[in-house]
Each structure stands twice: as C-alpha cells, then as structure tokens.
N, C-alpha and C positions, 0 to 999 in steps of 0.2 A: 503493499500499500504506500509505504514512503517513498519508494524509489517511483512508483507512478505518479504521484505529486510532484516530485522534483522534475520528471519529465515533461510533465504538463508546464511547469513553471518555466523551462528552459525553452520549450517550443513556444510559448507565449511572448518570452524575450526576443526570440529570434524573428518575430513576425512584425518587428516595427518596421522593416522596411528600410531602415536607415543604416548606412554603411558608418564604420569608425574610420578615422584618419591613420592611414598606413604610409609607407614610403610609396607603394603603387598608387595610391589614391591621392597624395601629394603631387605625383607626377600628372595626374589627370587634370588638376586644377590649373588655372592659368590668369595671367594678369588680364584684367578686363572682366573677369567673371563677377557677377553680382554677389552681394553680401548675402541677399536672399537665398540664392542658390547654393551657396556654401554652407550655410546654416541647415537649410532644408535637407541637403544631402549628408552632411556629416555630423550633425547635431550642433549644439551650443558648444563654445569653446570652453576649456577649463578655466582661462583666465582671460580679460580684456584690459587693455592699457590705453589711456588716451595721451597722445603726446602734445605738447605745446602748439604745433601746427595745426592741431585738430584731427590729425590721422589717428586711427583706432588700430590698435594691434590685437589680433585674436590669437590665442596661444592653445594649440592642441598637443598632447604628448602622448607618446606610445612608449610603453615599457616593457622590456623582455626581462622575464625572471627565471631563476634558476631555484629548484626547490629540493629539498632532501629531507627525509624523515629522521627525527631526533627524537628519542624517548617517546614513541607511540604518535607524535604530533607532525605537523610539518613546518617547514622553515623555507620562506621563499626570500630571495635577495634579488633586487635588480641588477643586472649586469649590464645593461646598457638602456639609454631612455634617448629617445627622438623627439625633439621639441620642433613642431611645424609652426612657423610664424606668418601670418598673413597680415598685410599692412593694408588697411581698408580707408579709402577716402573717397567722398561723393556716392558711398554705397557700393563702391566697386574695389576689387583688389588692385593695387598698384605695384605691389611687390610682394615676393614671397621667399622665405629663407628656412633652411632645415639645419639645426645644431644636433650634433651626435655628441652624447656625454657617456664615455665609458667608467665604470667603477674601477678604482684601483685593484691590482692583484693582491692576493694574499701571499704573505711571506711563509715559505716552508717551516714547519713547526720546528726543526731543528736550528733555526736562525733566530728564534725568539729568545 
C-alpha cells in the first residue's frame, strides 16, 4: 500500500509538464527569448536579483549529488553545482551565463 501511494505521488509530480533547467535545456534557451516563455517552460527561478540599471537576473541551479549509506541512513553530498544565469531586460533575455562549481576533493585518510 505504501509503495502504491509513493508511486502515485511520483506520477502526479511528473505530470506538471514543466522541464527543469539542465545543461541541455540551457542550450535551448536563447537571447531574445521572452521572460514569460522561460518561466512557463522551466519554472520560477531559485533566486532573482535586480541590478541598478533595471536588469533582473534569474538564477537556476542544477546540483549533482553523490550518496552513500552510513549507519543505515543515507548521506548525500553535492559534488558539482551548475548555476544558470539569465539577464532579463524589457521582459526578454539579453544575456545568459553558466557557472560550474566543483566541490574540493577529499584528502586521503592517511594524510590527515
């Protein structure tokens, strides 16, 4: 019964028809695309910033996680984050930028 309920919830979540911002979807966007189309297709941004010149920056983030089981639970760590920035002026994209951040590697245990 519990699995059935979880399956229905996941199915309903997938039926929104909205895509998420990924590297491939970032490539599909273009300068000149309307703000309305961006939000309708990829959802509301994680953050918005307004610059002094009136430009609004929409920020979308994609995280890549690595997980491992520890003591019966799960542990997830972000190993890479991609930030997609869209500069909006007069309700159109005037510039776009992707920033990739990698988390620092771990030192081997014998070097601690």
